[in-house]
C-alpha positions in Angstrom: 295.1 158.8 328.8 293.7 155.4 329.9 290.6 153.8 328.3 287.4 154.9 330.1 285.0 151.8 330.1 281.2 152.2 330.3 279.0 149.2 331.4 275.4 149.7 329.7 274.5 151.1 326.6 271.7 153.3 327.8 271.0 157.0 328.3 273.3 157.2 331.2 276.0 155.2 329.7 275.8 157.1 326.3 275.6 160.6 328.3 279.1 159.1 330.0 280.5 157.9 326.9 279.9 161.3 324.9 280.9 163.4 327.7 284.2 161.5 327.9 284.9 161.0 324.4 284.5 164.9 323.7 287.2 165.5 326.2 289.6 163.5 324.1 289.3 160.2 326.1 289.3 156.8 325.1 286.1 155.0 325.6 284.6 151.9 325.2 280.8 151.0 325.9 279.9 147.4 326.9 276.1 146.6 326.3 274.9 143.1 327.4 272.0 143.0 324.7 272.3 142.8 321.0 270.5 146.2 320.9 271.4 149.3 322.7 269.0 151.8 324.8 268.4 150.0 328.1 264.9 151.1 329.5 264.9 153.8 326.6 264.6 150.9 323.8 261.5 151.2 321.8 259.6 148.2 320.5 259.9 147.1 316.6 256.7 146.7 314.7 253.7 148.3 314.1 253.2 149.7 317.6 256.1 151.5 318.8 255.8 151.2 322.5 258.5 152.5 325.1 259.1 150.2 328.1 256.2 152.1 330.0 255.4 155.9 329.3 258.2 158.0 328.7 258.6 161.9 328.3 261.6 164.7 327.9 260.7 167.6 330.3 261.5 170.7 328.4 262.9 172.4 331.9 265.4 169.2 332.1 269.1 169.6 332.0 269.3 167.0 329.1 267.1 169.1 326.9 269.5 171.8 326.3 272.5 169.2 326.1 270.7 167.1 323.5 269.7 170.1 321.4 273.3 171.6 321.4 274.4 168.5 320.1 271.8 168.0 317.4 270.7 164.5 319.3 267.3 165.7 320.3 265.6 165.3 316.9 261.9 166.3 316.2 259.7 166.4 319.2 256.1 167.0 320.1 253.7 167.9 322.7 250.1 167.4 323.4 248.2 169.6 320.8 245.8 172.0 322.7 242.9 170.2 321.2 243.7 166.9 322.7 245.0 168.6 326.1 241.2 169.6 326.2 240.7 165.7 326.5 242.2 165.2 329.6 240.0 163.6 332.3 240.0 163.0 335.8 238.2 160.0 337.8 237.0 161.2 341.1 234.5 159.1 343.3 234.3 156.5 340.7 233.1 158.8 338.1 234.7 160.8 335.0 235.1 164.7 335.2 236.7 167.2 332.9 238.1 169.5 335.5 240.5 168.6 338.3 239.3 169.6 342.1 240.2 173.2 343.1 242.3 171.8 345.7 244.8 170.2 343.4 245.0 173.2 341.5 245.7 175.5 344.7 248.6 173.1 345.6 250.0 172.8 342.2 251.2 176.5 342.7 253.3 176.0 345.7 257.0 176.1 345.1 258.6 172.8 345.9 261.3 174.4 347.8 258.5 175.4 350.5 257.7 171.7 351.1 259.7 170.1 354.0 262.2 167.2 353.0 261.6 165.6 356.4 257.6 165.7 356.2 255.6 163.2 354.3 253.6 164.6 351.3 250.0 163.9 352.9 250.8 165.3 356.1 252.0 168.9 354.5 249.5 168.9 351.7 246.6 168.1 354.3 247.5 171.1 356.5 247.3 173.4 353.0 244.4 172.2 351.0 242.6 169.4 353.4 242.7 165.7 353.5 240.8 165.2 350.2 242.9 167.6 348.4 246.3 166.1 349.7 245.0 162.7 348.5 243.9 163.9 344.9 247.2 165.7 344.4 249.1 162.7 345.7 247.4 160.6 343.0 247.8 163.1 340.5 251.6 163.2 340.9 251.9 159.3 340.4 252.2 160.0 336.9 255.9 160.8 337.6 256.3 158.7 340.5 255.2 155.0 339.8 254.7 154.6 343.2 251.5 153.1 345.1 251.4 155.4 348.2 253.0 158.9 347.0 251.3 160.3 350.1 254.0 158.7 352.1 257.0 160.2 350.4 258.9 163.3 351.1 256.8 166.4 350.7 259.8 168.1 348.9 260.3 165.3 346.4 256.6 164.7 345.5 256.2 168.4 345.3 258.6 169.2 342.9 257.2 166.6 340.7 253.5 167.6 341.1 254.4 170.9 339.9 256.3 169.7 336.6 253.8 167.3 336.0 251.1 169.9 336.1 253.2 172.6 334.7 251.3 174.9 331.8 252.3 175.1 329.0 253.0 171.2 329.5 256.8 170.5 330.2 256.5 167.0 328.6 257.8 166.6 325.1 257.9 163.5 323.2 260.8 162.3 320.5 259.1 161.1 317.4 259.2 157.8 316.9 259.9 156.7 320.4 262.9 157.0 322.7 265.1 154.7 320.3 265.5 157.6 318.0 267.2 159.6 320.6 269.3 156.5 321.5 270.2 155.9 318.0 271.3 159.3 317.7 273.3 159.5 320.5 275.0 156.0 319.6 275.9 157.8 316.1 277.5 160.6 317.8 279.6 158.5 320.3 280.6 156.5 317.2 281.8 159.7 315.4 283.8 160.3 318.4 285.7 157.1 318.0 284.0 155.5 320.9 284.3 151.6 320.7 280.3 150.2 321.1 280.5 146.4 322.1 277.0 144.8 322.1 276.2 141.3 323.4 278.9 141.8 325.9 277.9 140.8 329.5 280.2 141.9 331.7 280.4 139.7 335.5 282.5 140.3 338.4 285.5 138.4 337.1 285.4 140.7 334.1 285.1 143.7 335.9 288.6 143.7 337.7 290.5 143.3 334.3 288.7 146.4 332.9 289.4 148.4 336.0 293.0 147.8 335.8 293.2 149.5 332.3 291.1 152.5 333.2 288.4 154.0 335.3 284.9 152.1 335.0 281.2 153.8 334.8 278.7 151.1 335.9 275.4 152.6 333.9 273.1 149.9 334.4 270.1 149.3 337.0 271.0 149.4 340.4 270.4 145.9 341.1 272.5 144.8 338.0 275.1 147.0 339.7 274.7 145.6 343.0 275.3 142.3 341.6 278.2 143.3 339.6 280.0 144.9 342.3 279.0 142.4 344.9 278.3 145.1 346.9 274.8 144.8 349.1 274.5 148.4 350.1 273.4 149.4 346.7 269.9 149.7 347.4 267.2 152.4 347.1 263.7 152.3 346.8 261.8 152.5 343.7 258.3 151.9 342.3 256.4 148.9 341.1 253.7 149.4 338.4 251.6 147.3 336.3 251.8 148.7 332.6 249.5 148.0 329.8 250.0 148.7 326.0 247.2 148.7 323.6 246.7 149.0 320.0 243.2 150.2 319.1 240.9 150.9 316.2 240.8 154.6 316.2 237.4 156.2 317.6 236.4 159.9 317.6 235.6 160.7 321.3 238.2 158.9 323.1 239.9 160.7 326.0 243.4 161.7 325.5 244.3 160.6 328.8 242.4 159.7 332.3 244.1 160.6 335.6 242.9 158.2 338.2 242.6 160.5 341.5 240.6 158.1 343.3 244.3 155.7 343.4 247.2 156.2 341.5 247.1 155.6 338.0 247.3 156.8 334.7 246.2 156.0 331.1 247.4 157.9 328.0 246.8 157.8 324.2 250.1 158.7 322.9 249.2 158.8 319.3 247.4 161.9 320.1 250.7 163.7 320.1 252.8 161.4 317.5 250.7 159.2 314.9 254.1 157.6 313.8 253.5 155.3 316.9 250.6 153.1 315.3 249.4 152.4 311.6 246.9 154.5 310.1 243.4 154.5 311.8 245.0 153.0 315.0 246.1 154.3 318.2 248.2 153.3 320.8 247.2 153.7 324.5 249.5 152.9 327.4 248.7 152.9 331.0 250.6 152.8 334.4 249.2 151.5 337.6 251.2 151.6 340.5 250.8 148.5 342.8 251.8 147.9 346.5 254.6 145.3 347.5 252.7 141.8 347.2 249.7 143.1 345.3 249.8 141.5 341.8 250.0 142.4 338.4 246.6 141.2 337.7 245.2 143.5 340.3 246.8 146.5 338.5 245.8 145.6 335.1 242.0 145.1 336.5 242.4 148.7 337.7 243.7 150.2 334.3 240.9 148.6 332.5 238.4 150.5 334.7 240.0 153.6 333.6 240.0 152.6 330.0 236.3 151.8 330.3 235.7 155.4 331.5 237.8 157.4 328.9 237.8 154.8 326.0 234.2 153.2 325.4 234.0 150.0 323.6 237.7 149.6 323.8 237.6 145.8 324.3 235.8 145.4 321.0 238.7 147.7 319.3 241.7 145.8 320.5 244.3 144.6 317.7 247.5 144.4 319.7 247.9 144.1 323.6 250.8 143.9 325.8 251.2 143.7 329.9 254.3 143.8 332.0 255.4 144.4 335.5 258.1 146.9 336.1 259.7 146.6 339.7 262.4 148.7 340.7 262.6 150.0 337.2 260.9 153.6 337.4 263.5 155.5 339.2 264.4 156.3 342.6 261.7 157.6 345.3 262.7 159.6 348.4 261.2 158.8 351.7 261.0 161.7 354.5 264.0 162.8 355.7 266.2 161.7 352.8 267.1 163.5 349.3 268.7 162.5 346.2 272.1 163.2 348.0 271.3 160.1 350.4 271.0 157.8 347.4 274.1 155.4 346.5 277.1 157.7 345.7 278.4 158.1 342.2 282.1 157.6 343.0 282.4 154.2 344.7 286.3 154.3 344.9 289.1 152.6 343.0 288.1 154.0 339.9 284.6 152.9 339.9 281.7 155.1 339.2 277.8 154.5 339.1 275.2 156.4 336.7 271.7 155.5 336.4 268.0 156.7 337.5 268.7 155.6 341.3 271.9 157.1 342.4 273.0 160.2 344.1 271.8 162.9 341.1 269.1 165.5 341.0 266.5 165.4 338.5 263.1 163.7 337.4 263.0 160.3 336.2 265.4 160.3 333.3 267.3 163.2 334.2 269.0 161.2 337.0 270.4 159.0 334.6 271.7 161.9 332.4 273.3 164.0 335.6 274.9 161.1 337.0 276.1 160.0 333.4 277.8 163.6 333.4 279.1 163.4 336.8 280.6 160.0 336.6 282.3 160.9 333.3 283.8 163.9 334.6 285.1 161.9 337.6 286.4 159.2 335.6 288.1 161.9 333.1 289.9 163.3 336.3 291.4 159.7 337.2 292.0 158.4 333.6 294.8 161.0 333.3 296.5 160.3 336.5 298.8 157.3 337.3 296.6 154.6 339.2 297.7 152.8 342.0 297.4 149.0 342.1 293.8 148.2 342.9 292.9 145.3 345.1 290.9 142.3 343.2 287.3 142.2 343.7 286.5 140.0 346.7 284.0 137.6 344.8 283.1 135.9 348.1 281.4 139.2 349.8 277.6 139.1 349.9 
């Protein structure tokens, strides 16, 4: 049995590590940072924020997998009383109910939407131009893309239905996603997985690892492209301005505001998990997709407009604030004529495998990382028990 090396200690990496170790494989996880988690890290301090809004979807494949292993931990959903405080911005004004056309479209099954047609065109034929526009903007909460209507109809419709499902599919790990990662890391440790933090692997290291066994590269696609020196490892992703706010609590604040005039979403995460902020305080996070070339400041300004509507007086209640621009860190998006099968393949040949949220695996957001981590581990297990041919050294001159 050869050792399986996994580069990256996030959700995809630990899914692969646990899957391989449960089958008896020798596994080492190499994490470049001092802390584990990747994009599933949760900030330390009085306000426990994830890297942008995060949720587990109850119908997703990793829900059952985590629960069966006791790794899911306590989760919460939006209380019914708070769900009634979901608001929508339409034509510049705040409203309590979504347009009827949006509701009609959420009832259409995803498999009825075509892959090779953009969502805007397909949805317009069913609910009109205005209904298509509002539906596309609502779906942006699960897309992080500045123009959801331009993406594949099948891709967007699946996310629209799941984001609008009743009862809600979204569940939130109490205390943030780091709690899930900590449980996964403990499970891996108990399975004798070797976990090495502050260990950055570069292309010259990769060849040595590959000589001792299969390698799963469970990093962002950008990092994998650099590590493997493979310019073909590209796929479109979103670009979003992120804002996190610690506010003094005020009765009457919205639970969330969905922008139907343009893609955007702000949410009070302490509505479902009080552990994310000190007593008497609340944590509000927003994500505003921005177009290529558009500044972070422009996205933050739009987020502040939503906050003005849903959280009156918020500027005078701010006790903590953080802003960021997430570029290529919000999962894959599929354009018309493409599906997840067209993304970079998991099996890269010569015992190298990819896992992450922009590779050829199905699912919504983090589900892609989970599915690709499982598949990469299974493939790596298949070759770890076989004699391995001599691998050609990595061509470090290739660009």
